[in-house]
C-alpha positions in Angstrom: 225.3 -42.7 -3.2 222.4 -44.7 -4.9 218.8 -43.7 -4.4 215.6 -45.6 -4.4 212.2 -44.3 -5.2 209.4 -44.4 -2.4 206.0 -43.1 -1.9 206.0 -39.4 -0.6 206.9 -39.1 3.1 208.7 -36.7 5.4 210.4 -39.0 7.9 213.7 -37.3 7.7 212.3 -33.8 7.8 211.3 -33.1 11.5 209.1 -30.1 12.2 209.1 -27.8 15.1 206.1 -28.0 17.4 203.8 -25.1 18.2 200.8 -24.7 20.5 198.3 -22.4 18.8 196.2 -20.3 21.1 192.8 -18.9 20.3 189.6 -17.8 22.1 186.4 -19.8 21.6 183.0 -18.1 20.8 182.5 -17.6 24.6 185.8 -16.0 25.0 187.5 -18.9 26.7 191.2 -19.8 25.9 191.6 -22.8 23.6 194.9 -24.4 22.6 195.8 -27.1 20.1 199.1 -28.6 19.0 200.3 -28.2 15.5 203.5 -28.7 13.5 202.8 -27.9 9.9 204.3 -24.4 10.3 207.0 -22.4 8.4 207.9 -18.9 7.4 207.3 -16.7 4.4 208.3 -13.3 3.1 205.8 -10.9 1.6 207.4 -7.5 2.2 207.7 -8.5 5.9 208.3 -11.7 7.9 205.2 -13.9 7.9 204.0 -17.4 8.7 202.3 -20.2 6.8 200.6 -23.0 8.5 198.4 -25.8 7.6 195.6 -27.4 9.7 194.1 -30.6 8.5 190.6 -31.8 9.2 188.0 -30.2 11.2 189.2 -28.7 14.5 187.8 -26.0 16.8 191.2 -24.2 16.6 190.9 -23.8 12.9 187.3 -22.6 13.4 188.4 -20.0 16.0 191.2 -18.7 13.6 188.8 -18.5 10.7 186.3 -16.6 12.9 188.7 -14.2 14.7 191.6 -14.0 12.2 194.2 -14.0 15.0 196.0 -16.6 17.1 199.2 -17.3 19.0 201.9 -19.8 18.2 203.9 -20.8 21.3 207.1 -22.9 20.6 206.9 -26.2 22.4 210.0 -27.1 24.6 210.9 -30.2 26.4 209.4 -28.6 29.6 206.1 -28.1 27.8 206.0 -31.5 25.9 203.6 -33.3 28.3 201.2 -30.4 27.9 201.7 -30.3 24.2 201.2 -34.1 23.8 197.9 -33.8 25.7 196.7 -30.8 23.6 197.7 -32.9 20.4 196.1 -36.1 21.3 192.8 -35.1 23.0 190.1 -33.9 20.6 189.4 -30.2 20.7 185.7 -31.3 20.5 186.0 -32.9 24.0 184.1 -30.2 26.0 186.3 -30.8 29.1 189.7 -30.8 27.3 190.8 -27.4 28.6 189.4 -28.1 32.1 191.5 -31.2 32.5 194.8 -29.4 32.2 196.5 -26.6 34.1 198.1 -24.0 31.9 199.8 -20.7 32.8 197.8 -18.5 30.3 198.7 -15.0 29.5 197.5 -12.4 26.9 199.2 -11.2 23.8 200.9 -7.8 23.9 199.6 -6.7 20.4 196.7 -9.0 19.5 193.8 -10.3 21.5 195.1 -13.8 21.7 195.9 -16.2 24.7 199.6 -17.2 25.1 201.4 -19.8 27.1 203.5 -17.8 29.6 206.0 -20.6 30.0 206.9 -20.8 26.3 210.2 -18.9 25.6 209.1 -17.7 22.2 205.4 -16.8 21.2 204.3 -15.4 17.9 201.1 -13.2 17.7 199.8 -13.9 14.2 197.1 -12.3 12.0 195.6 -14.6 9.5 195.5 -12.9 6.1 194.7 -15.6 3.6 192.9 -19.0 3.9 193.7 -21.5 1.1 191.2 -24.4 1.1 192.7 -27.8 0.0 191.1 -31.2 0.1 190.8 -31.9 3.8 193.0 -29.1 5.1 193.5 -25.4 5.2 196.6 -23.5 4.5 196.7 -20.2 6.5 199.0 -17.3 5.5 199.8 -14.9 8.5 201.4 -11.6 9.2 203.6 -11.7 12.2 202.3 -8.9 14.4 204.6 -9.5 17.4 207.0 -11.8 18.9 207.0 -12.2 22.7 210.4 -13.6 23.9 211.8 -14.4 27.3 214.1 -11.6 28.5 216.9 -14.1 29.1 217.2 -14.7 25.3 218.2 -11.1 24.8 221.4 -11.6 26.9 224.6 -11.4 25.0 226.3 -13.6 27.6 225.3 -16.8 25.6 225.7 -17.7 22.0 222.6 -18.3 19.9 223.6 -22.1 20.1 223.7 -22.1 23.9 220.2 -20.3 24.0 218.8 -22.8 21.6 220.0 -25.7 23.6 218.8 -24.0 26.9 215.2 -23.5 25.6 215.2 -27.0 24.2 212.7 -26.8 21.3 210.9 -30.1 20.4 210.5 -31.5 16.9 208.4 -34.3 15.5 208.4 -36.9 12.8 207.5 -40.5 12.5 204.8 -40.1 15.2 207.6 -39.4 17.8 208.9 -36.3 19.6 212.6 -35.6 19.4 214.9 -33.2 21.3 216.8 -30.6 19.4 219.8 -32.9 19.6 217.8 -35.7 18.1 217.0 -37.8 21.2 213.7 -39.8 21.1 211.4 -38.1 23.7 208.6 -40.6 23.1 205.7 -41.4 20.7 202.5 -39.3 20.2 200.1 -39.9 23.1 202.8 -41.6 25.1 204.4 -38.6 27.0 203.2 -38.1 30.6 
């Protein structure tokens, strides 16, 4: 198979979406949508994520050193799209949306109760780059829907049931690859 050289891109490398939960300086829950997220190993399971630009979520993580990462499912996609396309500096952002918010079991972080998997993360390292920040985290807890602990389904069946959403090319895709709409278009 022949190859051609192109400018750097990641069109064929979809990323799983996560909604990060933090508390603002007044103690109010604040959520934002992010996808530059993967896993690391440093004597234990951890997470690395990158947040580009200036965002209140990044400021909150830097201040508190903790946050949640709730996996985005097809059921949560319209909420996630809103959180990802409305600026965190919009003072009414969180008032214009209805969320089922809970609390972390180990860390003082807000979580989305209707996400089937939520990580409670402690930020340990901030690596400043030109216009973005890479954050290395220790995974302090995983909150998982009880139904995922059942042995009546295979892992594949559970994954298909929770239907995580991925993104690339400014579009959302189902786990099976179906186009679910462009950024800012999902209602």
